[in-house]
C-alpha angles and dihedrals in degrees: 000000000000095000092052091051092049093048095051113098135173129178110209109217100177130039130192101238090200092065125075131198108243120251088239091058091046089053090051090050091052090051093048090051091048091051096043119124116260139159113297089354090284122126098217093187139073122229121212121192107200119198100155107109094207093055091046090051088054091050094050098079092052089048095063089265092284111176090217089074092067102022099057116082092235134021114214112202123188112205 
């Protein structure tokens, strides 16, 4: 049921930093974001997928020092 799938939410608090999301899955995620529903059919946002560990370390302090910023294999930022 589509509504059940849309209502399900889960906030991941801990990531296994030894595991990495595959490039194939990242490409699927990019496509899903591109095709997502938005006002007037325009995606009025930019999406950054940050893999660089140094940049993510710099982002951590302005992200309330959440370990997810550096522990996840990718950081997806909607701007």
